C-alpha positions in Angstrom: 32.2 121.4 75.2 33.5 123.4 72.2 31.7 121.0 69.8 28.4 121.7 71.6 28.8 125.4 71.2 29.5 125.0 67.5 26.3 122.9 67.1 24.2 125.5 68.9 25.4 128.3 66.5 24.7 126.2 63.5 21.1 125.5 64.7 20.5 129.2 65.3 21.8 130.2 61.9 19.6 127.4 60.3 16.5 128.7 62.1 17.1 132.2 60.8 17.5 131.0 57.3 14.3 129.0 57.6 12.4 132.0 58.9 13.6 134.3 56.1 12.8 131.7 53.5 9.3 131.1 54.8 8.5 134.8 54.9 9.7 135.3 51.3 7.8 132.3 50.1 4.6 133.5 51.8 4.8 136.9 50.1 5.4 135.6 46.6 4.2 132.0 46.0 1.2 131.1 48.2 -2.2 130.7 46.7 -5.2 132.3 48.3 -6.6 130.4 51.3 -3.1 128.8 52.1 -1.7 131.7 54.2 -1.5 129.7 57.4 1.1 127.3 56.0 4.2 129.4 56.4 3.4 130.1 60.0 3.0 126.4 60.7 6.4 125.7 59.1 8.0 128.5 61.0 6.6 127.2 64.3 7.8 123.7 63.5 11.4 124.9 62.7 11.7 126.9 65.9 10.2 124.0 68.0 12.9 121.7 66.5 15.5 124.2 67.3 14.4 124.5 70.9 14.4 120.7 71.3 17.9 120.4 69.9 19.2 123.3 71.9 17.8 121.7 75.1 19.7 118.5 74.2 23.0 120.1 73.7 22.8 122.5 76.6 21.2 120.1 79.1 23.6 119.5 82.1 25.4 116.2 81.9 25.7 113.8 84.9 29.4 114.2 85.8 31.4 111.1 85.9 32.2 110.4 89.5 35.9 110.4 90.5 35.1 107.2 92.3 33.9 105.4 89.1 36.3 102.7 88.0 36.8 100.9 84.7 35.9 97.2 84.9 39.1 96.3 83.0 41.3 98.2 85.4 39.8 96.5 88.4 40.1 93.0 86.8 43.8 93.7 86.0 44.5 94.9 89.6 42.7 91.9 91.1 44.7 89.6 89.0 48.1 90.8 90.2 47.3 92.0 93.8 46.1 90.2 96.9 42.6 91.6 96.8 39.0 90.7 95.8 36.7 92.7 93.4 32.9 92.4 93.8 30.7 93.6 90.9 27.1 94.4 92.0 24.3 95.5 89.8 21.9 98.3 90.4 19.3 95.8 91.6 21.7 94.6 94.3 22.7 91.3 92.6 26.3 90.0 92.9 27.3 89.6 89.3 30.9 88.4 89.8 33.6 88.0 92.4 37.2 88.1 91.0 40.7 88.1 92.6 42.7 86.4 95.4 41.8 82.7 95.8 42.4 82.9 99.6 40.0 85.8 100.0 37.4 84.1 97.8 37.6 81.0 100.0 37.1 83.3 103.1 33.6 84.3 101.9 32.7 81.1 99.9 32.5 83.5 96.9 31.4 80.9 94.4 28.2 80.3 96.3 27.5 84.1 96.5 27.6 84.7 92.7 24.3 85.7 91.1 22.6 86.1 94.5 21.2 89.3 96.1 23.5 91.2 98.5 21.1 90.0 101.3 23.0 86.7 101.1 25.9 88.6 102.7 24.0 89.2 105.8 24.6 85.8 107.2 28.2 85.5 105.9 29.5 89.0 106.8 27.0 91.4 108.4 29.4 94.3 108.3 30.0 94.0 104.6 26.2 93.6 104.0 25.6 96.9 105.8 28.2 98.7 103.8 26.8 97.2 100.5 23.3 98.4 101.3 24.6 102.0 101.8 26.5 101.9 98.6 23.4 100.6 96.8 21.5 103.6 98.2 24.0 105.9 96.5 26.3 106.7 99.4 30.1 106.9 98.9 31.2 104.2 101.3 34.4 102.6 102.7 34.8 100.5 105.8 36.1 97.2 107.1 34.8 93.9 108.5 36.3 90.9 110.2 36.4 87.4 109.0 37.8 85.1 111.7 41.1 86.6 112.8 41.5 88.7 109.7 40.5 92.3 109.1 39.5 93.3 105.6 39.1 96.8 104.2 36.3 97.5 101.7 36.2 100.3 99.1 33.0 101.0 97.0 33.1 102.6 93.5 30.3 103.3 91.1 30.6 101.6 87.7 32.0 103.8 85.0 29.5 102.7 82.4 27.0 100.7 84.3 23.4 101.5 85.1 22.7 103.9 87.9 23.3 102.3 91.2 25.6 99.6 90.0 29.0 99.6 91.8 32.2 97.7 92.5 33.5 96.7 95.9 37.3 96.1 96.4 38.2 94.1 99.5 41.9 94.2 100.7 43.4 92.0 103.4 44.9 94.5 105.9 47.5 92.0 107.0 48.7 91.6 103.3 49.0 95.4 103.1 51.0 95.5 106.2 53.3 92.7 105.1 53.7 94.4 101.7 54.6 97.7 103.4 57.1 95.9 105.7 58.7 94.1 102.7 59.0 97.4 100.8 60.5 99.1 103.9 62.9 96.2 104.4 64.0 96.2 100.8 64.6 99.9 101.0 66.7 99.5 104.2 68.7 96.7 102.6 69.3 98.8 99.5 70.4 101.9 101.5 72.5 100.1 104.1 74.1 97.4 101.9 77.8 96.9 102.3 78.3 97.1 98.5 77.7 100.2 96.5 74.5 99.9 94.4 73.6 102.0 91.4 70.1 101.7 89.7 69.8 102.8 86.1 66.8 102.9 83.8 66.6 101.2 80.4 68.3 104.3 78.9 71.2 103.9 81.4 70.2 107.0 83.3 71.0 106.8 87.0 67.8 106.7 89.1 69.0 105.8 92.5 72.2 105.1 94.6 72.7 103.9 98.1 74.7 105.2 101.1 77.7 102.9 100.4 78.0 104.4 96.9 78.3 107.8 98.4 80.9 106.6 100.9 83.1 104.9 98.3 82.9 107.5 95.5 82.2 110.7 97.3 79.4 111.6 95.0 76.0 112.2 96.6 72.7 111.1 95.0 71.7 114.6 93.7 75.1 114.7 91.9 74.5 111.6 89.8 70.8 110.9 89.6 69.5 111.9 86.2 73.0 111.4 84.6 74.3 108.7 82.4 77.3 107.8 84.6 77.3 106.8 88.2 80.9 105.8 88.2 84.1 106.9 86.6 86.3 104.2 85.0 90.0 105.1 85.0 91.4 105.3 81.4 89.6 104.5 78.2 88.2 100.9 78.3 89.0 98.9 75.2 86.5 97.6 72.7 87.2 94.1 74.0 86.2 95.3 77.5 82.8 96.5 76.2 82.3 93.5 74.0 82.8 91.2 77.0 80.4 93.3 79.1 77.7 93.5 76.5 78.1 89.8 75.6 77.7 88.8 79.2 74.6 90.9 79.7 73.1 89.7 76.4 73.8 85.9 77.1 73.3 85.6 80.8 71.9 88.9 82.0 74.9 89.5 84.2 78.6 90.6 84.0 81.4 91.1 86.5 85.0 92.1 86.4 87.7 93.9 88.4 88.1 97.5 87.3 89.8 100.7 88.5 87.5 103.6 89.5 88.1 107.2 90.5 86.6 108.9 93.5 85.3 112.4 93.5 88.6 113.4 95.2 90.6 112.0 92.3 91.8 109.0 94.3 91.9 105.7 92.4 90.7 102.4 93.8 90.2 98.9 92.6 86.6 97.6 92.6 84.9 94.3 91.8 81.9 95.4 89.7 78.9 93.3 88.6 76.1 94.4 86.4 72.6 92.7 86.3 69.9 93.3 83.7 66.3 93.5 84.9 63.5 92.6 82.4 59.7 92.7 82.4 57.4 89.9 81.5 57.7 90.6 77.8 61.5 90.2 78.1 62.2 94.0 77.6 65.0 95.6 79.6 63.6 97.8 82.3 66.6 98.5 84.5 70.3 97.9 85.1 71.6 97.2 88.6 75.3 97.8 89.3 77.1 96.5 92.4 80.7 97.3 93.3 82.9 96.9 96.3 86.3 98.5 97.2 89.0 95.9 97.0 91.8 98.2 98.2 91.8 96.9 101.8 91.5 93.3 100.8 94.4 93.8 98.3 96.5 95.5 100.9 95.9 92.6 103.3 96.6 90.1 100.6 99.8 91.9 99.7 100.9 92.0 103.4 100.1 88.3 103.9 102.0 87.5 100.7 104.9 89.6 101.9 104.9 87.9 105.3 104.7 84.5 103.6 107.8 85.2 101.7 109.9 87.2 104.2 111.5 86.5 107.5 109.7 88.2 110.4 112.9 89.1 112.2 115.3 90.4 109.5 112.7 91.3 106.8 114.8 89.3 104.4 113.5 86.8 101.9 112.8 83.5 103.6 113.4 79.9 102.3 110.2 80.0 100.2 111.2 83.1 98.3 114.8 82.1 98.2 114.0 78.8 96.4 111.7 80.6 94.0 114.3 83.2 93.1 117.0 80.5 92.8 114.8 78.5 90.4 114.1 81.6 88.3 117.8 82.6 88.3 118.9 79.1 87.1 116.4 79.3 84.3 117.6 82.7 83.2 121.2 81.5 83.4 120.4 78.5 81.3 118.7 80.6 78.6 121.5 83.2 78.5 124.4 80.7 79.0 125.7 82.6 82.0 126.8 81.5 85.4 125.1 81.9 88.8 126.6 81.5 92.3 125.0 80.8 95.6 126.6 81.2 99.0 125.5 79.3 102.1 126.4 81.3 105.3 126.3 79.7 108.7 127.3 81.7 111.8 130.0 80.1 113.9 129.1 79.2 117.5 126.0 81.3 117.4 124.1 79.0 119.8 126.7 79.6 122.5 126.3 83.4 122.1 122.6 83.1 122.1 122.5 81.0 125.3 125.1 83.3 127.0 123.5 86.6 126.2 119.9 85.8 125.7 117.6 85.6 122.7 117.0 89.3 122.5 120.8 89.8 121.9 120.9 87.0 119.4 118.0 88.5 117.5 119.8 91.9 117.2 122.9 90.1 115.9 120.9 88.3 113.3 119.3 91.6 112.2 122.7 93.2 112.0 124.1 90.3 109.9 121.3 90.8 107.5 122.0 94.5 107.1 125.8 94.0 106.6 125.2 91.3 103.9 122.8 93.6 102.0 125.4 96.4 102.0 128.1 94.0 100.8 126.5 92.7 97.6 124.8 94.2 94.6 121.3 95.5 94.7 120.2 92.9 92.2 121.5 90.1 94.4 119.3 88.2 96.8 120.1 88.0 100.5 117.9 85.5 102.4 117.6 84.0 105.9 116.8 80.3 105.7 116.4 79.5 109.4 118.1 80.1 112.7 121.6 81.4 112.0 121.7 80.4 108.3 121.8 83.0 105.5 122.2 82.7 101.7 123.2 85.0 98.8 122.3 84.5 95.2 124.4 86.3 92.6 123.6 86.1 88.9 125.8 86.8 85.9 129.1 86.1 87.5 132.1 86.1 85.1 134.5 83.6 86.5 135.9 82.0 89.7 137.8 85.2 90.5 134.5 87.1 90.8 133.0 84.3 92.9 136.0 84.5 95.2 135.7 88.3 95.4 132.1 88.0 96.5 132.9 85.4 99.1 135.6 87.7 100.5 133.1 90.5 100.7 130.7 88.3 102.6 133.5 87.3 105.0 134.3 90.9 105.4 130.9 91.5 107.0 132.2 89.7 110.2 135.5 91.7 110.6 134.0 94.4 112.7 132.7 93.3 116.1 129.0 93.4 116.8 127.8 95.9 119.4 125.7 94.6 122.2 124.7 96.4 125.5 127.8 97.1 127.5 130.0 94.9 125.3 131.2 94.0 121.8 131.1 90.5 120.3 133.5 89.0 117.8 131.6 86.9 115.2 132.7 84.7 112.3 131.0 82.6 109.7 131.5 79.6 107.5 130.6 80.0 103.8 129.9 77.3 101.2 129.9 78.1 97.5 128.0 76.5 94.6 128.2 77.7 91.0 125.8 76.9 88.1 126.4 75.0 85.9 129.8 73.8 87.2 128.6 72.5 90.6 125.1 71.5 89.5 122.7 72.1 86.6 119.5 72.0 88.7 118.2 73.6 91.9 118.6 70.5 94.1 122.1 69.7 92.9 123.3 73.2 93.4 121.8 73.4 96.9 123.4 70.1 97.8 126.8 71.3 96.6 126.7 74.7 98.4 125.5 73.1 101.7 128.2 70.4 101.5 130.8 73.1 100.8 129.6 75.0 103.9 130.1 71.9 106.0 133.6 71.5 104.6 134.4 75.1 105.6 133.4 74.3 109.1 135.4 71.1 109.1 138.4 73.1 107.9 138.3 75.3 111.1 135.4 77.7 110.5 135.8 81.4 109.7 136.3 80.7 106.0 134.7 79.8 102.7 135.0 76.7 100.6 134.0 75.8 97.0 133.6 72.3 95.6 133.8 71.0 92.1 130.9 68.7 91.0 133.2 65.6 91.2 134.4 66.4 94.8 130.9 67.1 96.1 129.5 63.7 94.8 131.9 61.8 97.1 131.0 63.9 100.2 128.5 62.8 102.9 125.1 64.2 102.0 124.1 67.2 104.0 120.9 68.5 105.5 117.5 68.6 103.7 118.1 65.7 101.3 115.9 62.6 100.9 118.5 60.1 102.1 118.9 62.1 105.3 115.1 62.2 105.9 114.8 58.4 105.4 117.7 57.8 107.8 116.1 60.2 110.3 113.1 57.9 110.6 115.2 54.8 111.0 117.6 56.3 113.5 114.8 57.7 115.7 115.7 61.4 115.0 112.0 62.3 114.6 110.4 63.6 117.8 107.0 65.0 118.9 106.5 68.0 121.0 103.1 68.9 122.5 101.6 72.4 123.1 98.3 72.9 125.0 95.3 74.8 123.8 93.6 77.1 126.4 90.1 78.4 126.7 90.5 82.2 126.7 87.7 82.9 129.2 88.5 80.3 131.8 92.2 79.6 131.2 91.4 75.9 131.2 93.3 73.5 128.9 91.0 71.9 126.4 93.4 69.8 124.3 96.8 69.9 122.7 98.6 69.9 119.3 101.3 67.4 118.4 104.2 69.1 116.7 106.8 67.2 114.6 110.5 67.9 115.1 113.6 66.6 113.5 116.5 66.3 116.0 119.4 66.4 113.6 122.8 65.2 114.8 124.5 68.3 113.5 121.9 71.0 113.2 119.8 70.3 116.3 116.0 70.8 116.2 114.6 71.4 112.7 111.0 72.4 112.1 108.7 70.8 109.5 108.6 74.0 107.5 112.3 73.4 106.7 112.0 69.8 105.5 108.4 68.9 104.6 108.5 70.5 101.1 111.5 68.3 100.2 109.8 65.3 101.8 106.8 65.8 99.5 109.0 66.1 96.5 110.9 62.9 97.5 107.6 61.0 98.1 108.3 60.1 101.7 105.5 62.1 103.4 103.5 58.9 103.7 106.2 57.3 105.8 106.6 60.4 108.0 102.8 60.7 108.4 102.5 57.0 109.4 105.2 57.4 112.0 103.6 60.6 113.3 100.1 59.0 113.6 101.5 55.9 115.3 103.5 58.1 117.8 100.6 60.3 118.9 98.2 57.4 119.2 100.7 55.5 121.4 101.1 58.7 123.5 97.3 59.0 123.9 97.2 55.4 125.1 100.0 56.1 127.6 98.3 59.2 128.9 95.1 57.3 129.4 96.9 54.7 131.4 98.4 57.5 133.5 94.8 58.9 134.0 95.6 62.0 132.0 92.2 62.5 130.4 92.7 64.4 127.1 89.7 65.0 125.0 91.6 65.2 121.7 95.1 65.6 120.2 95.6 67.3 116.8 98.3 66.8 114.2 98.9 68.5 110.9 98.7 66.4 107.7 100.2 67.3 104.2 98.4 67.6 100.9 99.9 64.3 99.6 98.3 62.5 102.6 94.9 63.9 101.7 95.3 62.6 98.2 96.6 59.2 99.4 93.7 56.7 99.1 95.2 54.5 101.8 95.8 57.1 104.5 92.2 57.1 105.9 92.2 53.4 106.3 95.6 53.4 107.9 94.5 56.1 110.4 91.5 54.2 111.5 93.5 50.9 111.8 96.0 52.8 114.0 93.3 54.1 116.3 91.8 50.7 116.6 95.3 49.2 117.3 95.7 51.4 120.3 92.0 51.0 121.3 91.3 54.7 120.9 88.1 56.5 120.1 88.4 58.2 116.7 87.1 61.4 118.3 90.3 61.7 120.2 92.1 62.5 117.0 91.9 65.8 115.2 93.5 66.2 111.8 94.6 69.8 110.8 94.5 70.5 107.0 95.7 73.9 105.7 93.2 76.0 103.8 95.5 76.0 100.7 95.5 72.2 100.6 91.7 72.1 100.6 91.4 74.7 97.9 93.8 72.8 95.6 91.4 69.9 95.2 88.1 70.7 97.1 86.3 67.5 95.9 89.0 65.2 97.0 89.4 67.0 100.4 85.6 66.8 101.0 85.6 63.0 100.2 88.7 62.4 102.4 87.3 64.3 105.4 83.8 62.9 105.0 85.2 59.3 105.1 87.1 59.9 108.4 84.5 62.1 110.0 81.8 59.5 109.6 84.0 57.3 111.8 84.3 60.0 114.4 87.7 61.8 113.5 87.6 65.5 113.9 89.0 68.1 111.5 90.5 71.6 111.8 91.2 74.1 109.0 94.8 75.4 109.6 96.0 78.8 108.5 92.4 80.0 108.2 92.1 83.3 106.4 95.4 83.0 104.4 93.9 82.5 101.0 91.0 85.1 100.8 88.8 82.4 99.3 85.0 82.4 99.3 84.3 80.9 102.7 81.1 79.2 101.5 83.2 76.1 100.9 83.3 75.6 104.7 79.6 75.0 104.9 79.8 71.5 103.3 83.0 70.4 105.1 82.8 68.3 108.3 85.0 70.8 110.2 84.9 71.4 114.0 87.7 74.0 114.4 89.2 76.9 112.5 92.8 77.9 113.3 93.6 81.5 112.4 96.7 82.1 110.3 99.5 82.9 112.8 100.7 85.7 110.6 97.5 87.7 111.3 98.3 87.9 115.0 101.9 88.6 114.3 100.8 91.8 112.6 99.3 92.9 115.9 102.4 91.8 117.8 104.7 93.9 115.6 102.5 97.0 116.0 100.8 96.8 112.6 97.5 96.6 114.4 94.9 96.0 111.8 92.4 93.8 113.6 89.6 94.1 111.1 90.4 90.9 109.3 90.9 88.9 112.6 87.5 90.2 113.9 85.8 89.2 110.6 87.3 85.7 110.5 86.2 85.1 114.1 82.7 86.3 113.1 82.7 83.9 110.2 83.6 81.1 112.6 80.8 82.0 115.0 78.3 82.3 112.1 79.3 78.8 110.9 79.2 77.4 114.5 82.9 76.6 114.4 85.4 76.8 117.3 88.1 79.4 116.5 91.6 79.0 117.8 94.2 81.8 117.7 97.8 80.6 117.3 100.9 82.4 118.4 99.5 84.3 121.4 102.5 85.7 123.2 101.3 88.8 125.2 98.4 89.4 127.6 97.3 92.3 125.4 96.7 89.9 122.5 94.7 87.6 124.7 92.5 90.5 125.9 92.0 91.6 122.3 91.0 88.1 121.2 88.6 87.7 124.1 86.9 91.0 123.2 86.5 89.7 119.7 84.8 86.5 120.8 87.6 84.1 120.1 87.2 80.9 122.1 90.6 79.1 122.2 94.2 80.2 122.1 97.6 78.6 121.8 101.0 80.2 122.2 104.0 81.0 124.4 101.8 83.1 126.7 100.5 79.8 128.0 103.2 77.3 127.3 105.9 76.5 124.8 105.9 73.1 123.0 107.2 70.5 125.4 107.9 66.8 125.6 105.3 64.3 126.3 106.7 63.7 129.8 106.6 67.4 130.7 103.1 67.7 129.3 102.0 64.9 131.5 103.5 66.5 134.6 102.0 69.9 133.9 98.5 68.8 133.1 97.6 65.9 135.4 94.1 67.2 136.0 91.3 65.9 133.7 90.8 68.2 130.7 87.5 69.6 129.6 86.2 68.9 126.1 85.9 71.6 123.5 82.1 70.9 123.4 81.8 71.6 127.1 83.7 74.9 126.7 81.8 76.2 123.7 78.4 75.3 125.2 78.8 78.0 128.0 
């Protein structure tokens, strides 16, 4: 507009100059008879000025807000589910571009280069709208094609001839679906269980979700527009940033565990991942950060790890932790050329006291023994409870035999004072066996053997004393418990037994199957559980023999029960990792089932989660081979490893047995049921039957039922019993798991 005004002023000034020039010329230079010429020139100059002024000041036809650039419409139609019609001022359809499905709807190819009247037979409503647009109206409307409703928007061409226009047709269903997808994506973003931070290409925070605010305490207005949406504790190293940038550059993603700080100042561990978003040209457009609080998971893992290494009753280290500390202690003693002593402590006649006064009194005595032993030794020493009434002490850096004797006397002194029980006091004594590294053994097994043998010698000498053997003396003594020769003899002498514990449907109380539990009935120690000897059996390479005996025993029992008309749908037994890796076990199992004329579906094999995760490929191959024949599988100690549960989807597993320690936490008052509820939910999601093990109180049963757990096993229903007792207790036909879970 400013340029127009400038041109007008220039024309006016030029006209004035012409006028003045003509007048001067007429006064000085014209010949007689030519006086009309200046006036003619003056008239021509002003006429030209008027014409040009009219051109520059004439009102322009304003560009309609509805006019659209051809290129814009073509671009939109190429990337959106719509159709763009280009129609000339004469009403001819010049082109139809856009969504192929919509083109098919109107047979658009046949309509090109035809008059809009061709639409009348194809889509009368669209034809009516097009006629109105051609007449110069601003039009929008919709029409129906079959079961689809399409909206039409008409725009004049930006640079076309008057009357030419575009029509944009949009499938309303596509618009609704797109809106629904956008809404869903927004809800997923806002309600995700992980914190999400969106950053632009300059790493400025553009958006955060609700979980981010919950975890960090920072609201969206506090972080949006800033460079940091999280606060890493400490100063990350150059190596840290190199790893992050290298991962983003090479793969477009990076993840690691880092420590973050909340707004309150509290620290928490988080698993963070960063993903790079790029456009079609490969340029970075956004960064997306995800992170989740690992604090609860770490606490749970630490608690499970603690429970796996400590005795539930006394809170002392158990056999597993004892063996680990002894092994580490021997290695330290070997490196430093020092001595180490272990003391095996067995309470005298504890079984008689336990039977006479009850298990609750026995438990209190065991806890008091643990407390007294801890107070008698150094803080750096290890006091552990192995099983039953057996305790051990590990003492490192002992100087000589005099110090060993002094420690043994302190241990014996723990039993001088009587033990208080309700309305009475009990006199207790113990027998202690001593083993010293390297004098009595230069490796873990030799040292254990020596100390255990010495303890038996102390009992043989009259109890209430301690005994120490030299390496030569111990080699001539009868081998004690937990050694390979004893295990081999136990199989030959018939000391191995099976106990059976029923599984109950929580809702109906009906028995749905049973588990066969291996027991070693030792001639001196009484009943010994697999946890106390199977590790040694694996090391000695005799688990195959034990597994073969167990399988033969339960198959024979199933056949006997069938003859007695005790209809059991299945019986489960636990198998070790070495049996999973044994190429001949599967064939042996199927041969045994065939020998006793049993359906493979009557046998369920329980494999611990840790065994599967040690060699997933081998476990999958082993399970698939037997499952194809009909054998069922159960994952034992489910939830103990915190592994990615996606591995379960490909395994032929029917049942998941919750780790017994999870329920023990509820029993002891540490009632964190979140993990149990989550594991039951995973089982339901994967369509697996979930069994809770170790149910002892009605409250636990009610809790499990509320959580949706299907089956339970524990002392609340029945203790493990002999095959004969099981047969007498459950003579009615048992329902199958499939019948129970279908209801």
